[in-house]
N, C-alpha and C positions, 0 to 999 in steps of 0.2 A: 739296446744297441747290438748285442750279440745275436738276438733273434733276427734283427734287420739284416745283419751281415750274412747270416745263414740263408735268409731268403734271397738276398742278392746273389749269393754264390750259386744257388740252385737255378736262378734265372740266367746267370752267366753261362752255366753249363748247358742249359737248354738252347740259348742263343748260339753258342759255339757249335753245338750239335747240328743245328739248322744250317749254319754257315758251312760247316765241313761237308754236310750232305749235298748242299747246292753246288759247292765248289767241285766236289767229286763228280756230280751228275753232269756238269757241263763239259767236262774234259773230253768226252767222246765226240763232242761237236767241234772241238778245236783242231782236229786232225788225227791221223793215224800215228801213234807213237812209234810203230816199227819203221815208218818211213824216216823218222829222225834218227833212229838207232842204226839201221842197216842200209838206208838208201833205197834206190830203185832197182839195183842190179840183181838183188837176191830173188831166187825163184819162189813161186807160190808155195811149194812144198815146204821149203825151209821157213817161210813166213808162218805157215800153220804150226810147225813144230815150235817156233819161238813163241807164238801166241799161247800155245799150251803150256810151255815152260814158264812164261811170265804170268800165267793165270788170266789172260785177257779173254779167254773163251768161257770163263766161269760166269755164274749168274751175277747180277748186279749186287744182290745182297751179300754174296760171298766175297765179291771184290771189295765192297765198301767195308765189310767187317775186317778184312785183312788190312785195308788202308787205315781204318780208325785205330786198330791195334798198334800200327806203326806210329801213328800220330801221337798217341798217348805216351810212346817211348821217345818222342822228340824226333822221329824220322818222318820228314815230309817229302821224301823222295829224293832222287838225284837229278840234277839239272843235265839236260841233254847237251847243252852248249858248254857249260863250265866244267862238266865232268866231276862235280863234287856235290855234296849234300845241298839241297835247295835252301835249307834253313841257314847254313853257313854263308851262302851267297847273300841272302837277305840281311843277315846280321852284319856283314861287311858294308852293305849299302845303307843300313838303318841310321847310323850316326849322322851322315850327311843330310838325310831327310829330317831327322829330329832337330838338328841345328837350324835348318831352314825354317821349320815350323816355329821354333823358339824365337828366331829373329823376327818373324812376322808377328808373333804374339806380342813381343815387346813393343813393336811399332803400333799395333792395334790398341793396346792398353794405354800406352803413353800419349797417343793422339786422340783417341775417341773419348776418354774420360774428361779431359779439360774442355774439348770442343763441345761435347754433349752437354756438360754442365753449363757452359757459357751460353749456348744457344737456347737453353731452357730458362736461364735467368733473364736474358735479354733477347727475347724472340723477335723483336721488331727492329733490332739494330741492323745496319748495313752488313756488318761482318757476319752476323748470323744468317742473313738471307743468302750471302755468298756461299757460306759453308753448306747450307741445305741444298742450294742449287748444284754445287759440285758433287754432293753426295748422291743426288739423283743421277747425274751423269756417270758417277763411279759405279753405281749398281747396274747401269745399262751396258757398260763396256765389258766384253769378255776379257779374261785374264791374259790370254795370249796376245790380244791386241795391245793391252797395256804394256806387256813385256816387250813386244817388238818396238813400240813407240819409245820406251825408255832406253832401249839399246840404241836406237837411231839418234836420240838426243844426247845422251850422256856418254855413249861409247864411240859412235861414229862421228858426230858433229863436234861435240865438245872434247871428246877424248879424256874425260875425267875418270871414268870407271871401266874396269874390264867387263867384257860381254859374255864370257863363258868360263866354265870350270870352277874349281874351288880355290885355286891359287896355292900359296904356301900354307900347309897345315902342320900342326904339332901332334905327335902321337901321345895319347893319354894313357890308355890301357887296352889290352886286347885288340879288338877291331876299331876302337874309337880313336879318331883323329879329329881335332877341333880347329875351326876357323878363327875362333875368338882369341887365340894366343899370338897372332901376328897381324901386323898392319895390312899386309897383302891379303890375308884371309878375310879381314873386315871389309876391305874394298871389294872383294869378289862376292861376298854374301849380301852386300847392301842392296844391289839392284834386284836379285831374286826375292829377297825378303820383302821389299817394298811392293813388288809385283804380286806376290802371294797375299800380302796384307790387303791389297786393294780389293780383294774379293769380299772380305768381311768388314773392312773399316767403315764404309758407308752405312752398313746395317747396324753396327755397334753405335755409331754416332746418333743415328735416328732412334735407336732403341733407348739409349741413355737419356736422350732429350725427352722422349715421350714419357718415360717413367719418372723422370725428374719433374716435369711439369705437372704430372698427376700428383706426385708426392707433395709438391709445394702448395697444392690446394687442400691437403688433408687437414683434419682438425688439430692434430698435435703440433703441426708447423704453425698454424694460425695462433695457437696458444703460446708457442715460443715467441712469436712476434709480439704478442700482447704483453709478455713478461719483460720485453725490452732486451732480449738476447741479441748479441751482435750479429749482423747479417752473415758474415763469413762463417760463424759457428753454426748458424741455422742451415746454411747451404751445404757445408762440407761435413758436418757432424750429424745433424738431425735428418736432413733430407737425403744426402748422398748415400749414407749407410743403408737406408731402406731402399733406395733406388737400385743399388747393386745386387739385391737379392734375386730378382728375376733375371738380371744380366748374367749372374753367375750360372744360372741354370741353362739359359740359352747359349751363352758364350762358351761354356765348357764343352757342350756338344758340338758347336760350330768349330771350335779350335781343334777338336778331335777329327772333324770332317776334313780339315785342311790337309791331313796326311794323305787323303785320297786326291785332293785338289792339286797336290804337288806334281802330278803327272804332266800337266801342260807346262807348268812353270819350269820344271826340271828339263823338259824336252827343249824348250826355247833357249834356255841358258846352258844347255849341255851339263847340267848339274848331276854329278855321279851318285844319285840317290836311288831310293826304291822305286819312285815313279818312273824315272828314265829307264831303270832296269826292267820294270814291268812292260813298258812299251816295246822294248827290244825283245823281251820274251814272247810277246804276242806276235811280233814280226817273224820270229824264228820258230813259232809254234812249240816253244819250250814248255810243254804242258805241266810237268812237275813244278816248275818255277812259278807258273801262273797260279796254280792251285795253292802253293805255299804262300804266295803273296796275299791272296784273298783271305786265307786263314789268319795270317799275321795281322793284317789290317783290321779284320773283324775282331780279333783279340784286343787290339789297341782301342777300338771303339768301346768294347765292353768295359775295359778297365777305366777308360776316361769317364764314361757315364757313371760308374760306381763312385769314383773319386769325387765327381761333381756333386752327387747326392750327399756324400759325407761332408763335403765342404759347406754345402748349403745348410745342413743341420748344425754345423759348428758356428757359422756366421749368424744364424737365427736360432737361438736355443729354444724358442717357443714351438719350433716345428717338431712334431712327433714322427721320427723316422719310421717307426713301425707302421704308420698309417699313410706314408707318402704314396705308396703304390695301391692303396685301397680304392 
């Protein structure tokens, strides 16, 4: 286990190095940072002096080395718009995004597991056919259309749920404020969570169904039937446990990917999270904030993938973690 953790650590460092290098390299194509700092009225001579002072005329290697040194110290630059460290801005927006992803994850797990199992056990039933048909439609519809449709139905026509913002939140600690402590917070997070979950929910239903149907045809399940074990125990103990092994691998990565997918969802619902912040940073050409966002999201991906691999090894003790990447 220790050797595997060390191997994953080195891999994580390599991935983060690549992400930081790419993020730093693209910032020159996002606009001139001096324009955001001093505007258009400053003379060219003053601009050149500022470029020398800020080190913008240095070689790419020298600029990246200086940037990487600051990143290792937790300094991801200062936001042009907010006039404060970019990492601090992101940490203030991070709780809203993580709670949105958590809400979507709860919906995905709570809906996909029972529906996936049912459609595998009774694939020819009318309800199973309806579920599979809806899942195909769900895969085909972009998340922003789903979000707009939900706002039109539940906010505009029925007026059951709010259409934007976080509502009443309760401060927990530091920058963290939660929606889950008030009724109004629950009402505000419901529509965005369902919209975000709609991206992955059809995929999970079809994945669980396919894996479950394959598992039900395996030899050990047939042996369990021959022993006269109760159907529910065969379905939910023998078959489902092994069905979830590949689901954990794929699902963990996909749930981590939802952090990036929140951009569209947060924009439609005006949800004050990292995705909405990133889109505003792009519109304002807030280069340090854009680069910091890419690095933080990349870090979340790396951590998520490592945790998924560890969970997979715990759920299936027969897996040799040291050989998973071989």
